[in-house]
N, C-alpha and C positions, 0 to 999 in steps of 0.2 A: 704369612707362611707362604712359601713356594709352592707353586702348582704340582700337583702329583704327576709324575712320569707315566706314560702310558702302561696299561697292564698287558702283558702278553696274552695273545689268544689261547693259547694251548696251556692246559693246567699244569702239565709236567714242567714248562719253562717257568712257571710263577715260584718255583721252589728255589730259594737261594740260601747260601751259607755266609756267615760272616762272624769273625771273632767278637765276643761280647764286649771286649774292651774298646772297639771302635763306638765313634758316637752314634746314637739312634737317630735315623732318619725317618721322615715321613715315607719314603719310597720302600722301607723295610717291611711295609705292611704288618701282618701279624708276626711279632717276634716271639720264638719259641725256643727256649734253653732246652738243649737236648743232652746234657751232661748230668750224671749222677749227683756229682758233688757241686755245690755252689761255688762259683769261681771267687777266688781270692781278691780283696779290694774292690770288689764291685758292690755298691749300694743298690738295695732292692729298687728304690725309686729310680735311680739312674738307669737300671737295666731296661726299664719300660716294657717289661714283659707281657705278652699276652697270656701264655702259660708256661709251666716249666714241666716237661715230660720226663722226669728222672727215671721213669721205667722204661723208656725207649733207648736208653743209653746202653752201652755193654755192660755185661754182668760184672760185679767186682773182679772175679777171677779173670775174666778176659781182659779187662782194664789193666790189672797187674802184670798178667802175661805180657801184653803188648809193651807196657813200660819197660819191662826187662827185655823185650826182643823187638826193639823199633826197626831193625832190619829185616823183619819179616812181615812186611806191609801187605803183601798178597794173602799170606796165611791168616792174618788179622782180618782182611776183607771177607774171607771164605768163612771163618768162625762167626764173625758178626753178622753176616747174612744169614747164617742158620739160626741165629738167635732171633733175628728180625722176622723170620719165617714163622716163628712161634708167637709173634705178637701181631697177629692180623687185626685185631681189633683196634689197637693203637695206630698202626699204620693206616687203616681205613679212615679213622678218625683225622689223621694229619693230612692224608691225601685229600679228603673232603674240604679242608681248609682253602686248599689251592683252588676250589670251584669258585671261590667268592673273590680272590685276589691274591696278592703276593703274599707268600709266607717266607719268613727268613729263619733259618735254622742256626741257632747260636751255639757257639763252643768256646772253650777257654783255651785250648791248645796253642802253643806258639808254632807249631807245624801246621802251616795253612794246607798244605797239600796231603798229609798224612794223619787224618783224624776222624773220629767216629762220623761226624757230620757229613763228610764227603761220602762215606759209605752210605748213610741213611739217606743222603739226597738221591744218590744214584738208585738206590732200593726203591724209594718213592716213586722216582720218575719211571722204572720199569713197572712197578705196581699199576700206576695210573694207565701206562700204556696198554697192559693186559686187561686192566678192570674197568677203565674208562673214566676213573675220577675219584670216587670217594663214598661221601655220605649220602646213601640212599635214603635216608629219613627226610630229606627235603621234598620227595616226590610224594610223601604220604599225606 
């Protein structure tokens, strides 16, 4: 097995995103699916997930709205960010994983620039910058 690449020093830089349809790599670290629906055609063993966080995904209503309005990307970002602000426990947990190593947020969307994982990655990076990292339970 190839040697693991170096892990970035800053936890915020350890959060990556990737389409779930791409091959799993050792460098992915903890692979976390952040879509509400299971991706079509992906076998669970092939996904090599650490966890599936469907509750961190956009609400069904927001997901349907964005599907009908893909040209309103900035509005989607604003609305999803508001939803994420209500999910502090899950955000804290995800941010905590970046304390230990690389975290790869997996998504199914064909649009690699405009999807919920992009918004979530930015939200987590801001959260880490403001709160210093995540899981406080390690200090107990």
